[in-house]
PDB file of N, CA, C, O and CB in Angstrom:
ATOM      1  N   MET A   1     107.398 100.909  91.126  1.00  0.00           N
ATOM      2  CA  MET A   1     107.966 101.170  92.431  1.00  0.00           C
ATOM      3  C   MET A   1     107.609  99.988  93.329  1.00  0.00           C
ATOM      4  O   MET A   1     106.448  99.584  93.405  1.00  0.00           O
ATOM      5  CB  MET A   1     107.447 102.526  93.024  1.00  0.00           C
ATOM      6  N   GLU A   2     108.603  99.444  94.000  1.00  0.00           N
ATOM      7  CA  GLU A   2     108.373  98.308  94.881  1.00  0.00           C
ATOM      8  C   GLU A   2     108.412  98.775  96.330  1.00  0.00           C
ATOM      9  O   GLU A   2     109.289  99.543  96.725  1.00  0.00           O
ATOM     10  CB  GLU A   2     109.421  97.196  94.634  1.00  0.00           C
ATOM     11  N   PHE A   3     107.444  98.300  97.119  1.00  0.00           N
ATOM     12  CA  PHE A   3     107.389  98.655  98.537  1.00  0.00           C
ATOM     13  C   PHE A   3     107.839  97.458  99.355  1.00  0.00           C
ATOM     14  O   PHE A   3     107.404  96.331  99.115  1.00  0.00           O
ATOM     15  CB  PHE A   3     105.954  99.106  98.954  1.00  0.00           C
ATOM     16  N   LYS A   4     108.696  97.702 100.305  1.00  0.00           N
ATOM     17  CA  LYS A   4     109.149  96.651 101.207  1.00  0.00           C
ATOM     18  C   LYS A   4     108.829  97.074 102.623  1.00  0.00           C
ATOM     19  O   LYS A   4     108.966  98.244 102.978  1.00  0.00           O
ATOM     20  CB  LYS A   4     110.670  96.368 101.038  1.00  0.00           C
ATOM     21  N   THR A   5     108.408  96.136 103.418  1.00  0.00           N
ATOM     22  CA  THR A   5     108.148  96.403 104.820  1.00  0.00           C
ATOM     23  C   THR A   5     109.200  95.681 105.643  1.00  0.00           C
ATOM     24  O   THR A   5     109.394  94.475 105.490  1.00  0.00           O
ATOM     25  CB  THR A   5     106.712  95.961 105.227  1.00  0.00           C
ATOM     26  N   LEU A   6     109.879  96.413 106.511  1.00  0.00           N
ATOM     27  CA  LEU A   6     110.831  95.772 107.406  1.00  0.00           C
ATOM     28  C   LEU A   6     110.063  94.894 108.371  1.00  0.00           C
ATOM     29  O   LEU A   6     109.069  95.326 108.955  1.00  0.00           O
ATOM     30  CB  LEU A   6     111.689  96.818 108.166  1.00  0.00           C
ATOM     31  N   GLU A   7     110.515  93.672 108.542  1.00  0.00           N
ATOM     32  CA  GLU A   7     109.808  92.765 109.433  1.00  0.00           C
ATOM     33  C   GLU A   7     110.525  92.679 110.761  1.00  0.00           C
ATOM     34  O   GLU A   7     111.744  92.516 110.826  1.00  0.00           O
ATOM     35  CB  GLU A   7     109.676  91.376 108.807  1.00  0.00           C
ATOM     36  N   ASN A   8     109.748  92.792 111.812  1.00  0.00           N
ATOM     37  CA  ASN A   8     110.265  92.718 113.166  1.00  0.00           C
ATOM     38  C   ASN A   8     109.128  92.138 113.998  1.00  0.00           C
ATOM     39  O   ASN A   8     107.991  92.597 113.897  1.00  0.00           O
ATOM     40  CB  ASN A   8     110.753  94.137 113.709  1.00  0.00           C
ATOM     41  N   THR A   9     109.421  91.150 114.804  1.00  0.00           N
ATOM     42  CA  THR A   9     108.355  90.492 115.553  1.00  0.00           C
ATOM     43  C   THR A   9     107.622  91.452 116.482  1.00  0.00           C
ATOM     44  O   THR A   9     106.451  91.226 116.786  1.00  0.00           O
ATOM     45  CB  THR A   9     108.921  89.341 116.353  1.00  0.00           C
ATOM     46  N   ALA A  10     108.273  92.511 116.937  1.00  0.00           N
ATOM     47  CA  ALA A  10     107.633  93.464 117.846  1.00  0.00           C
ATOM     48  C   ALA A  10     106.848  94.538 117.088  1.00  0.00           C
ATOM     49  O   ALA A  10     106.078  95.280 117.696  1.00  0.00           O
ATOM     50  CB  ALA A  10     108.683  94.124 118.738  1.00  0.00           C
ATOM     51  N   LYS A  11     107.032  94.626 115.790  1.00  0.00           N
ATOM     52  CA  LYS A  11     106.389  95.670 114.986  1.00  0.00           C
ATOM     53  C   LYS A  11     105.318  95.044 114.096  1.00  0.00           C
ATOM     54  O   LYS A  11     105.455  93.903 113.654  1.00  0.00           O
ATOM     55  CB  LYS A  11     107.438  96.432 114.125  1.00  0.00           C
ATOM     56  N   GLN A  12     104.258  95.797 113.838  1.00  0.00           N
ATOM     57  CA  GLN A  12     103.255  95.297 112.920  1.00  0.00           C
ATOM     58  C   GLN A  12     103.531  95.854 111.527  1.00  0.00           C
ATOM     59  O   GLN A  12     104.164  96.899 111.378  1.00  0.00           O
ATOM     60  CB  GLN A  12     101.831  95.673 113.397  1.00  0.00           C
ATOM     61  N   GLU A  13     103.055  95.151 110.525  1.00  0.00           N
ATOM     62  CA  GLU A  13     103.285  95.516 109.140  1.00  0.00           C
ATOM     63  C   GLU A  13     102.574  96.833 108.797  1.00  0.00           C
ATOM     64  O   GLU A  13     101.492  97.117 109.310  1.00  0.00           O
ATOM     65  CB  GLU A  13     102.812  94.392 108.212  1.00  0.00           C
ATOM     66  N   VAL A  14     103.191  97.620 107.932  1.00  0.00           N
ATOM     67  CA  VAL A  14     102.615  98.891 107.496  1.00  0.00           C
ATOM     68  C   VAL A  14     101.655  98.599 106.341  1.00  0.00           C
ATOM     69  O   VAL A  14     102.039  97.978 105.350  1.00  0.00           O
ATOM     70  CB  VAL A  14     103.735  99.915 107.063  1.00  0.00           C
ATOM     71  N   ALA A  15     100.416  99.044 106.473  1.00  0.00           N
ATOM     72  CA  ALA A  15      99.401  98.818 105.444  1.00  0.00           C
ATOM     73  C   ALA A  15      99.723  99.647 104.200  1.00  0.00           C
ATOM     74  O   ALA A  15     100.317 100.721 104.293  1.00  0.00           O
ATOM     75  CB  ALA A  15      97.989  99.169 105.980  1.00  0.00           C
ATOM     76  N   GLN A  16      99.321  99.132 103.032  1.00  0.00           N
ATOM     77  CA  GLN A  16      99.603  99.824 101.780  1.00  0.00           C
ATOM     78  C   GLN A  16      98.963 101.214 101.745  1.00  0.00           C
ATOM     79  O   GLN A  16      99.562 102.148 101.214  1.00  0.00           O
ATOM     80  CB  GLN A  16      99.110  98.993 100.602  1.00  0.00           C
ATOM     81  N   ARG A  17      97.762 101.365 102.300  1.00  0.00           N
ATOM     82  CA  ARG A  17      97.128 102.693 102.296  1.00  0.00           C
ATOM     83  C   ARG A  17      97.924 103.687 103.132  1.00  0.00           C
ATOM     84  O   ARG A  17      97.975 104.872 102.803  1.00  0.00           O
ATOM     85  CB  ARG A  17      95.689 102.603 102.824  1.00  0.00           C
ATOM     86  N   ASP A  18      98.552 103.209 104.224  1.00  0.00           N
ATOM     87  CA  ASP A  18      99.406 104.090 105.025  1.00  0.00           C
ATOM     88  C   ASP A  18     100.671 104.457 104.255  1.00  0.00           C
ATOM     89  O   ASP A  18     101.162 105.581 104.357  1.00  0.00           O
ATOM     90  CB  ASP A  18      99.775 103.419 106.363  1.00  0.00           C
ATOM     91  N   MET A  19     101.197 103.500 103.481  1.00  0.00           N
ATOM     92  CA  MET A  19     102.362 103.797 102.648  1.00  0.00           C
ATOM     93  C   MET A  19     102.036 104.903 101.649  1.00  0.00           C
ATOM     94  O   MET A  19     102.852 105.795 101.419  1.00  0.00           O
ATOM     95  CB  MET A  19     102.836 102.530 101.907  1.00  0.00           C
ATOM     96  N   MET A  20     100.850 104.845 101.058  1.00  0.00           N
ATOM     97  CA  MET A  20     100.446 105.859 100.087  1.00  0.00           C
ATOM     98  C   MET A  20     100.290 107.226 100.761  1.00  0.00           C
ATOM     99  O   MET A  20     100.639 108.249 100.173  1.00  0.00           O
ATOM    100  CB  MET A  20      99.129 105.449  99.399  1.00  0.00           C
ATOM    101  N   LYS A  21      99.769 107.247 101.986  1.00  0.00           N
ATOM    102  CA  LYS A  21      99.661 108.512 102.731  1.00  0.00           C
ATOM    103  C   LYS A  21     101.046 109.076 103.034  1.00  0.00           C
ATOM    104  O   LYS A  21     101.265 110.284 102.939  1.00  0.00           O
ATOM    105  CB  LYS A  21      98.872 108.305 104.046  1.00  0.00           C
ATOM    106  N   ILE A  22     101.972 108.202 103.397  1.00  0.00           N
ATOM    107  CA  ILE A  22     103.343 108.622 103.700  1.00  0.00           C
ATOM    108  C   ILE A  22     104.000 109.192 102.443  1.00  0.00           C
ATOM    109  O   ILE A  22     104.633 110.246 102.498  1.00  0.00           O
ATOM    110  CB  ILE A  22     104.176 107.432 104.258  1.00  0.00           C
ATOM    111  N   ILE A  23     103.852 108.505 101.318  1.00  0.00           N
ATOM    112  CA  ILE A  23     104.419 108.984 100.052  1.00  0.00           C
ATOM    113  C   ILE A  23     103.824 110.346  99.699  1.00  0.00           C
ATOM    114  O   ILE A  23     104.539 111.244  99.255  1.00  0.00           O
ATOM    115  CB  ILE A  23     104.157 107.964  98.908  1.00  0.00           C
ATOM    116  N   GLY A  24     102.517 110.497  99.898  1.00  0.00           N
ATOM    117  CA  GLY A  24     101.871 111.786  99.645  1.00  0.00           C
ATOM    118  C   GLY A  24     102.451 112.894 100.516  1.00  0.00           C
ATOM    119  O   GLY A  24     102.658 114.013 100.046  1.00  0.00           O
ATOM    120  N   LEU A  25     102.712 112.584 101.777  1.00  0.00           N
ATOM    121  CA  LEU A  25     103.310 113.563 102.686  1.00  0.00           C
ATOM    122  C   LEU A  25     104.713 113.951 102.217  1.00  0.00           C
ATOM    123  O   LEU A  25     105.071 115.129 102.235  1.00  0.00           O
ATOM    124  CB  LEU A  25     103.365 113.002 104.121  1.00  0.00           C
ATOM    125  N   PHE A  26     105.504 112.965 101.797  1.00  0.00           N
ATOM    126  CA  PHE A  26     106.849 113.251 101.307  1.00  0.00           C
ATOM    127  C   PHE A  26     106.794 114.106 100.045  1.00  0.00           C
ATOM    128  O   PHE A  26     107.555 115.065  99.919  1.00  0.00           O
ATOM    129  CB  PHE A  26     107.609 111.946 101.031  1.00  0.00           C
ATOM    130  N   ARG A  27     105.916 113.776  99.120  1.00  0.00           N
ATOM    131  CA  ARG A  27     105.807 114.557  97.874  1.00  0.00           C
ATOM    132  C   ARG A  27     105.331 115.976  98.147  1.00  0.00           C
ATOM    133  O   ARG A  27     105.801 116.928  97.524  1.00  0.00           O
ATOM    134  CB  ARG A  27     104.848 113.870  96.892  1.00  0.00           C
ATOM    135  N   LYS A  28     104.392 116.113  99.084  1.00  0.00           N
ATOM    136  CA  LYS A  28     103.909 117.447  99.466  1.00  0.00           C
ATOM    137  C   LYS A  28     105.060 118.307  99.973  1.00  0.00           C
ATOM    138  O   LYS A  28     105.044 119.528  99.821  1.00  0.00           O
ATOM    139  CB  LYS A  28     102.809 117.341 100.546  1.00  0.00           C
ATOM    140  N   ASN A  29     106.060 117.663 100.578  1.00  0.00           N
ATOM    141  CA  ASN A  29     107.230 118.360 101.111  1.00  0.00           C
ATOM    142  C   ASN A  29     108.422 118.302 100.156  1.00  0.00           C
ATOM    143  O   ASN A  29     109.566 118.482 100.571  1.00  0.00           O
ATOM    144  CB  ASN A  29     107.620 117.767 102.455  1.00  0.00           C
ATOM    145  N   SER A  30     108.145 118.048  98.875  1.00  0.00           N
ATOM    146  CA  SER A  30     109.138 118.073  97.779  1.00  0.00           C
ATOM    147  C   SER A  30     110.210 117.003  97.854  1.00  0.00           C
ATOM    148  O   SER A  30     111.291 117.182  97.292  1.00  0.00           O
ATOM    149  CB  SER A  30     109.804 119.392  97.751  1.00  0.00           C
ATOM    150  N   PHE A  31     109.942 115.899  98.530  1.00  0.00           N
ATOM    151  CA  PHE A  31     110.865 114.769  98.528  1.00  0.00           C
ATOM    152  C   PHE A  31     110.525 113.886  97.338  1.00  0.00           C
ATOM    153  O   PHE A  31     109.360 113.564  97.109  1.00  0.00           O
ATOM    154  CB  PHE A  31     110.791 113.963  99.870  1.00  0.00           C
ATOM    155  N   ARG A  32     111.554 113.492  96.577  1.00  0.00           N
ATOM    156  CA  ARG A  32     111.369 112.595  95.444  1.00  0.00           C
ATOM    157  C   ARG A  32     112.451 111.527  95.512  1.00  0.00           C
ATOM    158  O   ARG A  32     113.601 111.808  95.851  1.00  0.00           O
ATOM    159  CB  ARG A  32     111.419 113.370  94.084  1.00  0.00           C
ATOM    160  N   GLY A  33     112.065 110.297  95.183  1.00  0.00           N
ATOM    161  CA  GLY A  33     113.049 109.229  95.169  1.00  0.00           C
ATOM    162  C   GLY A  33     112.397 107.871  95.284  1.00  0.00           C
ATOM    163  O   GLY A  33     111.190 107.722  95.092  1.00  0.00           O
ATOM    164  N   GLU A  34     113.213 106.885  95.598  1.00  0.00           N
ATOM    165  CA  GLU A  34     112.753 105.511  95.729  1.00  0.00           C
ATOM    166  C   GLU A  34     112.602 105.169  97.211  1.00  0.00           C
ATOM    167  O   GLU A  34     113.535 105.317  98.001  1.00  0.00           O
ATOM    168  CB  GLU A  34     113.733 104.529  95.031  1.00  0.00           C
ATOM    169  N   TYR A  35     111.418 104.713  97.559  1.00  0.00           N
ATOM    170  CA  TYR A  35     111.136 104.342  98.950  1.00  0.00           C
ATOM    171  C   TYR A  35     111.586 102.906  99.142  1.00  0.00           C
ATOM    172  O   TYR A  35     111.076 101.989  98.497  1.00  0.00           O
ATOM    173  CB  TYR A  35     109.608 104.512  99.303  1.00  0.00           C
ATOM    174  N   GLU A  36     112.547 102.721 100.035  1.00  0.00           N
ATOM    175  CA  GLU A  36     113.129 101.402 100.230  1.00  0.00           C
ATOM    176  C   GLU A  36     112.440 100.614 101.335  1.00  0.00           C
ATOM    177  O   GLU A  36     112.304  99.396 101.224  1.00  0.00           O
ATOM    178  CB  GLU A  36     114.591 101.532 100.540  1.00  0.00           C
ATOM    179  N   SER A  37     112.001 101.286 102.403  1.00  0.00           N
ATOM    180  CA  SER A  37     111.343 100.563 103.488  1.00  0.00           C
ATOM    181  C   SER A  37     110.439 101.486 104.293  1.00  0.00           C
ATOM    182  O   SER A  37     110.635 102.700 104.357  1.00  0.00           O
ATOM    183  CB  SER A  37     112.383  99.916 104.405  1.00  0.00           C
ATOM    184  N   PHE A  38     109.445 100.861 104.900  1.00  0.00           N
ATOM    185  CA  PHE A  38     108.490 101.528 105.780  1.00  0.00           C
ATOM    186  C   PHE A  38     108.375 100.679 107.041  1.00  0.00           C
ATOM    187  O   PHE A  38     108.259  99.456 106.963  1.00  0.00           O
ATOM    188  CB  PHE A  38     107.084 101.722 105.081  1.00  0.00           C
ATOM    189  N   GLU A  39     108.409 101.324 108.195  1.00  0.00           N
ATOM    190  CA  GLU A  39     108.305 100.608 109.468  1.00  0.00           C
ATOM    191  C   GLU A  39     107.567 101.500 110.463  1.00  0.00           C
ATOM    192  O   GLU A  39     107.715 102.722 110.435  1.00  0.00           O
ATOM    193  CB  GLU A  39     109.722 100.205 110.014  1.00  0.00           C
ATOM    194  N   HIS A  40     106.785 100.897 111.330  1.00  0.00           N
ATOM    195  CA  HIS A  40     106.140 101.677 112.396  1.00  0.00           C
ATOM    196  C   HIS A  40     107.217 102.188 113.347  1.00  0.00           C
ATOM    197  O   HIS A  40     108.154 101.467 113.690  1.00  0.00           O
ATOM    198  CB  HIS A  40     105.075 100.816 113.169  1.00  0.00           C
ATOM    199  N   GLY A  41     107.072 103.432 113.765  1.00  0.00           N
ATOM    200  CA  GLY A  41     107.997 104.019 114.726  1.00  0.00           C
ATOM    201  C   GLY A  41     107.574 103.710 116.146  1.00  0.00           C
ATOM    202  O   GLY A  41     106.513 103.129 116.377  1.00  0.00           O
ATOM    203  N   ASP A  42     108.403 104.098 117.090  1.00  0.00           N
ATOM    204  CA  ASP A  42     108.116 103.853 118.504  1.00  0.00           C
ATOM    205  C   ASP A  42     107.258 104.951 119.125  1.00  0.00           C
ATOM    206  O   ASP A  42     106.783 104.800 120.250  1.00  0.00           O
ATOM    207  CB  ASP A  42     109.410 103.724 119.278  1.00  0.00           C
ATOM    208  N   GLY A  43     107.050 106.069 118.396  1.00  0.00           N
ATOM    209  CA  GLY A  43     106.383 107.232 118.960  1.00  0.00           C
ATOM    210  C   GLY A  43     104.877 107.246 118.871  1.00  0.00           C
ATOM    211  O   GLY A  43     104.256 108.236 119.256  1.00  0.00           O
ATOM    212  N   GLY A  44     104.267 106.192 118.382  1.00  0.00           N
ATOM    213  CA  GLY A  44     102.817 106.180 118.302  1.00  0.00           C
ATOM    214  C   GLY A  44     102.312 105.580 117.012  1.00  0.00           C
ATOM    215  O   GLY A  44     103.085 105.226 116.122  1.00  0.00           O
ATOM    216  N   GLN A  45     101.015 105.473 116.929  1.00  0.00           N
ATOM    217  CA  GLN A  45     100.363 104.811 115.810  1.00  0.00           C
ATOM    218  C   GLN A  45     100.591 105.532 114.480  1.00  0.00           C
ATOM    219  O   GLN A  45     100.649 104.881 113.437  1.00  0.00           O
ATOM    220  CB  GLN A  45      98.887 104.699 116.080  1.00  0.00           C
ATOM    221  N   ASP A  46     100.719 106.851 114.492  1.00  0.00           N
ATOM    222  CA  ASP A  46     100.877 107.632 113.259  1.00  0.00           C
ATOM    223  C   ASP A  46     102.333 107.884 112.884  1.00  0.00           C
ATOM    224  O   ASP A  46     102.599 108.569 111.896  1.00  0.00           O
ATOM    225  CB  ASP A  46     100.170 108.952 113.400  1.00  0.00           C
ATOM    226  N   GLU A  47     103.288 107.345 113.654  1.00  0.00           N
ATOM    227  CA  GLU A  47     104.705 107.589 113.395  1.00  0.00           C
ATOM    228  C   GLU A  47     105.324 106.416 112.633  1.00  0.00           C
ATOM    229  O   GLU A  47     105.124 105.250 112.974  1.00  0.00           O
ATOM    230  CB  GLU A  47     105.460 107.825 114.716  1.00  0.00           C
ATOM    231  N   TYR A  48     106.080 106.762 111.594  1.00  0.00           N
ATOM    232  CA  TYR A  48     106.707 105.746 110.744  1.00  0.00           C
ATOM    233  C   TYR A  48     108.159 106.105 110.502  1.00  0.00           C
ATOM    234  O   TYR A  48     108.529 107.279 110.496  1.00  0.00           O
ATOM    235  CB  TYR A  48     105.958 105.607 109.401  1.00  0.00           C
ATOM    236  N   LEU A  49     108.982 105.079 110.301  1.00  0.00           N
ATOM    237  CA  LEU A  49     110.365 105.255 109.881  1.00  0.00           C
ATOM    238  C   LEU A  49     110.433 104.847 108.416  1.00  0.00           C
ATOM    239  O   LEU A  49     109.996 103.757 108.046  1.00  0.00           O
ATOM    240  CB  LEU A  49     111.364 104.414 110.771  1.00  0.00           C
ATOM    241  N   VAL A  50     110.982 105.726 107.590  1.00  0.00           N
ATOM    242  CA  VAL A  50     110.991 105.520 106.151  1.00  0.00           C
ATOM    243  C   VAL A  50     112.418 105.667 105.634  1.00  0.00           C
ATOM    244  O   VAL A  50     113.108 106.634 105.955  1.00  0.00           O
ATOM    245  CB  VAL A  50     110.040 106.518 105.441  1.00  0.00           C
ATOM    246  N   THR A  51     112.853 104.697 104.829  1.00  0.00           N
ATOM    247  CA  THR A  51     114.143 104.795 104.163  1.00  0.00           C
ATOM    248  C   THR A  51     113.877 105.218 102.729  1.00  0.00           C
ATOM    249  O   THR A  51     113.125 104.564 102.007  1.00  0.00           O
ATOM    250  CB  THR A  51     114.937 103.440 104.226  1.00  0.00           C
ATOM    251  N   LEU A  52     114.506 106.329 102.319  1.00  0.00           N
ATOM    252  CA  LEU A  52     114.282 106.915 101.007  1.00  0.00           C
ATOM    253  C   LEU A  52     115.617 107.197 100.344  1.00  0.00           C
ATOM    254  O   LEU A  52     116.526 107.749 100.964  1.00  0.00           O
ATOM    255  CB  LEU A  52     113.444 108.204 101.112  1.00  0.00           C
ATOM    256  N   VAL A  53     115.731 106.807  99.056  1.00  0.00           N
ATOM    257  CA  VAL A  53     116.912 107.135  98.265  1.00  0.00           C
ATOM    258  C   VAL A  53     116.545 108.338  97.400  1.00  0.00           C
ATOM    259  O   VAL A  53     115.652 108.251  96.557  1.00  0.00           O
ATOM    260  CB  VAL A  53     117.391 105.906  97.386  1.00  0.00           C
ATOM    261  N   ASP A  54     117.238 109.464  97.611  1.00  0.00           N
ATOM    262  CA  ASP A  54     116.950 110.697  96.886  1.00  0.00           C
ATOM    263  C   ASP A  54     117.230 110.513  95.401  1.00  0.00           C
ATOM    264  O   ASP A  54     118.288 110.009  95.023  1.00  0.00           O
ATOM    265  CB  ASP A  54     117.781 111.864  97.447  1.00  0.00           C
ATOM    266  N   GLU A  55     116.270 110.926  94.543  1.00  0.00           N
ATOM    267  CA  GLU A  55     116.420 110.711  93.105  1.00  0.00           C
ATOM    268  C   GLU A  55     117.514 111.578  92.481  1.00  0.00           C
ATOM    269  O   GLU A  55     118.080 111.188  91.459  1.00  0.00           O
ATOM    270  CB  GLU A  55     115.110 110.983  92.412  1.00  0.00           C
ATOM    271  N   LYS A  56     117.824 112.713  93.045  1.00  0.00           N
ATOM    272  CA  LYS A  56     118.842 113.598  92.473  1.00  0.00           C
ATOM    273  C   LYS A  56     120.251 113.229  92.907  1.00  0.00           C
ATOM    274  O   LYS A  56     121.176 113.226  92.095  1.00  0.00           O
ATOM    275  CB  LYS A  56     118.559 115.026  92.859  1.00  0.00           C
ATOM    276  N   THR A  57     120.413 112.915  94.194  1.00  0.00           N
ATOM    277  CA  THR A  57     121.758 112.683  94.732  1.00  0.00           C
ATOM    278  C   THR A  57     122.104 111.212  94.901  1.00  0.00           C
ATOM    279  O   THR A  57     123.282 110.861  94.965  1.00  0.00           O
ATOM    280  CB  THR A  57     121.895 113.371  96.053  1.00  0.00           C
ATOM    281  N   GLY A  58     121.098 110.347  94.974  1.00  0.00           N
ATOM    282  CA  GLY A  58     121.341 108.932  95.224  1.00  0.00           C
ATOM    283  C   GLY A  58     121.658 108.620  96.676  1.00  0.00           C
ATOM    284  O   GLY A  58     121.984 107.480  97.007  1.00  0.00           O
ATOM    285  N   VAL A  59     121.566 109.622  97.550  1.00  0.00           N
ATOM    286  CA  VAL A  59     121.849 109.437  98.975  1.00  0.00           C
ATOM    287  C   VAL A  59     120.643 108.781  99.642  1.00  0.00           C
ATOM    288  O   VAL A  59     119.499 109.184  99.433  1.00  0.00           O
ATOM    289  CB  VAL A  59     122.188 110.796  99.662  1.00  0.00           C
ATOM    290  N   LYS A  60     120.929 107.764 100.447  1.00  0.00           N
ATOM    291  CA  LYS A  60     119.874 107.050 101.171  1.00  0.00           C
ATOM    292  C   LYS A  60     119.781 107.613 102.581  1.00  0.00           C
ATOM    293  O   LYS A  60     120.783 107.721 103.287  1.00  0.00           O
ATOM    294  CB  LYS A  60     120.149 105.512 101.204  1.00  0.00           C
ATOM    295  N   GLY A  61     118.572 107.968 102.981  1.00  0.00           N
ATOM    296  CA  GLY A  61     118.385 108.541 104.301  1.00  0.00           C
ATOM    297  C   GLY A  61     117.249 107.876 105.055  1.00  0.00           C
ATOM    298  O   GLY A  61     116.322 107.335 104.452  1.00  0.00           O
ATOM    299  N   LEU A  62     117.328 107.919 106.359  1.00  0.00           N
ATOM    300  CA  LEU A  62     116.256 107.438 107.227  1.00  0.00           C
ATOM    301  C   LEU A  62     115.508 108.656 107.739  1.00  0.00           C
ATOM    302  O   LEU A  62     116.116 109.605 108.233  1.00  0.00           O
ATOM    303  CB  LEU A  62     116.812 106.564 108.414  1.00  0.00           C
ATOM    304  N   PHE A  63     114.183 108.625 107.618  1.00  0.00           N
ATOM    305  CA  PHE A  63     113.331 109.725 108.028  1.00  0.00           C
ATOM    306  C   PHE A  63     112.272 109.223 108.991  1.00  0.00           C
ATOM    307  O   PHE A  63     111.856 108.066 108.927  1.00  0.00           O
ATOM    308  CB  PHE A  63     112.682 110.396 106.813  1.00  0.00           C
ATOM    309  N   LYS A  64     111.841 110.101 109.882  1.00  0.00           N
ATOM    310  CA  LYS A  64     110.699 109.825 110.738  1.00  0.00           C
ATOM    311  C   LYS A  64     109.557 110.673 110.202  1.00  0.00           C
ATOM    312  O   LYS A  64     109.682 111.892 110.085  1.00  0.00           O
ATOM    313  CB  LYS A  64     111.005 110.136 112.262  1.00  0.00           C
ATOM    314  N   ALA A  65     108.442 110.025 109.876  1.00  0.00           N
ATOM    315  CA  ALA A  65     107.276 110.735 109.352  1.00  0.00           C
ATOM    316  C   ALA A  65     106.101 110.513 110.286  1.00  0.00           C
ATOM    317  O   ALA A  65     105.820 109.383 110.686  1.00  0.00           O
ATOM    318  CB  ALA A  65     106.930 110.265 107.913  1.00  0.00           C
ATOM    319  N   ASP A  66     105.418 111.590 110.630  1.00  0.00           N
ATOM    320  CA  ASP A  66     104.249 111.508 111.503  1.00  0.00           C
ATOM    321  C   ASP A  66     103.027 111.943 110.705  1.00  0.00           C
ATOM    322  O   ASP A  66     102.880 113.120 110.375  1.00  0.00           O
ATOM    323  CB  ASP A  66     104.429 112.390 112.785  1.00  0.00           C
ATOM    324  N   LEU A  67     102.156 110.993 110.399  1.00  0.00           N
ATOM    325  CA  LEU A  67     100.955 111.304 109.620  1.00  0.00           C
ATOM    326  C   LEU A  67      99.977 112.157 110.406  1.00  0.00           C
ATOM    327  O   LEU A  67      99.202 112.905 109.810  1.00  0.00           O
ATOM    328  CB  LEU A  67     100.273 110.026 109.172  1.00  0.00           C
ATOM    329  N   GLY A  68      99.993 112.065 111.712  1.00  0.00           N
ATOM    330  CA  GLY A  68      99.091 112.850 112.548  1.00  0.00           C
ATOM    331  C   GLY A  68      99.389 114.336 112.512  1.00  0.00           C
ATOM    332  O   GLY A  68      98.477 115.162 112.456  1.00  0.00           O
ATOM    333  N   THR A  69     100.682 114.674 112.544  1.00  0.00           N
ATOM    334  CA  THR A  69     101.086 116.077 112.558  1.00  0.00           C
ATOM    335  C   THR A  69     101.543 116.574 111.187  1.00  0.00           C
ATOM    336  O   THR A  69     101.640 117.781 110.964  1.00  0.00           O
ATOM    337  CB  THR A  69     102.194 116.278 113.563  1.00  0.00           C
ATOM    338  N   GLY A  70     101.821 115.651 110.271  1.00  0.00           N
ATOM    339  CA  GLY A  70     102.315 116.028 108.945  1.00  0.00           C
ATOM    340  C   GLY A  70     103.773 116.436 108.938  1.00  0.00           C
ATOM    341  O   GLY A  70     104.217 117.135 108.027  1.00  0.00           O
ATOM    342  N   VAL A  71     104.531 116.006 109.950  1.00  0.00           N
ATOM    343  CA  VAL A  71     105.940 116.395 110.090  1.00  0.00           C
ATOM    344  C   VAL A  71     106.851 115.262 109.622  1.00  0.00           C
ATOM    345  O   VAL A  71     106.626 114.093 109.936  1.00  0.00           O
ATOM    346  CB  VAL A  71     106.262 116.769 111.559  1.00  0.00           C
ATOM    347  N   ILE A  72     107.885 115.634 108.862  1.00  0.00           N
ATOM    348  CA  ILE A  72     108.939 114.706 108.440  1.00  0.00           C
ATOM    349  C   ILE A  72     110.236 115.194 109.058  1.00  0.00           C
ATOM    350  O   ILE A  72     110.583 116.368 108.935  1.00  0.00           O
ATOM    351  CB  ILE A  72     109.051 114.614 106.866  1.00  0.00           C
ATOM    352  N   GLU A  73     110.959 114.293 109.726  1.00  0.00           N
ATOM    353  CA  GLU A  73     112.243 114.637 110.339  1.00  0.00           C
ATOM    354  C   GLU A  73     113.328 113.725 109.792  1.00  0.00           C
ATOM    355  O   GLU A  73     113.195 112.501 109.827  1.00  0.00           O
ATOM    356  CB  GLU A  73     112.169 114.528 111.883  1.00  0.00           C
ATOM    357  N   PHE A  74     114.398 114.320 109.287  1.00  0.00           N
ATOM    358  CA  PHE A  74     115.558 113.550 108.848  1.00  0.00           C
ATOM    359  C   PHE A  74     116.249 112.965 110.079  1.00  0.00           C
ATOM    360  O   PHE A  74     116.468 113.667 111.067  1.00  0.00           O
ATOM    361  CB  PHE A  74     116.545 114.437 108.018  1.00  0.00           C
ATOM    362  N   GLN A  75     116.591 111.677 110.014  1.00  0.00           N
ATOM    363  CA  GLN A  75     117.273 111.032 111.139  1.00  0.00           C
ATOM    364  C   GLN A  75     118.779 110.899 110.860  1.00  0.00           C
ATOM    365  O   GLN A  75     119.597 111.402 111.630  1.00  0.00           O
ATOM    366  CB  GLN A  75     116.654 109.640 111.415  1.00  0.00           C
ATOM    367  N   HIS A  76     119.140 110.228 109.772  1.00  0.00           N
ATOM    368  CA  HIS A  76     120.543 110.087 109.407  1.00  0.00           C
ATOM    369  C   HIS A  76     120.684 109.457 108.027  1.00  0.00           C
ATOM    370  O   HIS A  76     119.739 108.884 107.485  1.00  0.00           O
ATOM    371  CB  HIS A  76     121.284 109.250 110.451  1.00  0.00           C
ATOM    372  N   VAL A  77     121.911 109.579 107.463  1.00  0.00           N
ATOM    373  CA  VAL A  77     122.233 108.940 106.199  1.00  0.00           C
ATOM    374  C   VAL A  77     122.459 107.455 106.469  1.00  0.00           C
ATOM    375  O   VAL A  77     123.080 107.082 107.464  1.00  0.00           O
ATOM    376  CB  VAL A  77     123.487 109.598 105.529  1.00  0.00           C
ATOM    377  N   VAL A  78     121.952 106.622 105.578  1.00  0.00           N
ATOM    378  CA  VAL A  78     122.096 105.173 105.715  1.00  0.00           C
ATOM    379  C   VAL A  78     123.242 104.729 104.811  1.00  0.00           C
ATOM    380  O   VAL A  78     123.228 104.971 103.604  1.00  0.00           O
ATOM    381  CB  VAL A  78     120.759 104.422 105.352  1.00  0.00           C
ATOM    382  N   MET A  79     124.223 104.082 105.408  1.00  0.00           N
ATOM    383  CA  MET A  79     125.377 103.568 104.656  1.00  0.00           C
ATOM    384  C   MET A  79     125.228 102.062 104.546  1.00  0.00           C
ATOM    385  O   MET A  79     125.127 101.367 105.557  1.00  0.00           O
ATOM    386  CB  MET A  79     126.738 103.952 105.346  1.00  0.00           C
ATOM    387  N   ASP A  80     125.216 101.557 103.324  1.00  0.00           N
ATOM    388  CA  ASP A  80     125.119 100.091 103.119  1.00  0.00           C
ATOM    389  C   ASP A  80     126.456  99.430 103.219  1.00  0.00           C
ATOM    390  O   ASP A  80     126.556  98.212 103.074  1.00  0.00           O
ATOM    391  CB  ASP A  80     124.505  99.768 101.769  1.00  0.00           C
TER     392      ASP A  80
END
């Protein structure tokens, strides 16, 4: 599995240990697939934006994950 971090001059890079925590949160909530990108969200230090391709459907979605609260929110389908 390859991890990519979206680069943006205003955003800091997501640490690998945070990526592993995010993946654990997604798996705990029965999400399975390929993680395409991780980015810090605008809502705080524990908020991340994650692009995930679902392993069953192949649909790519953008999710907001908050490690502080353990909440994952679907944002929208990503069309390439």
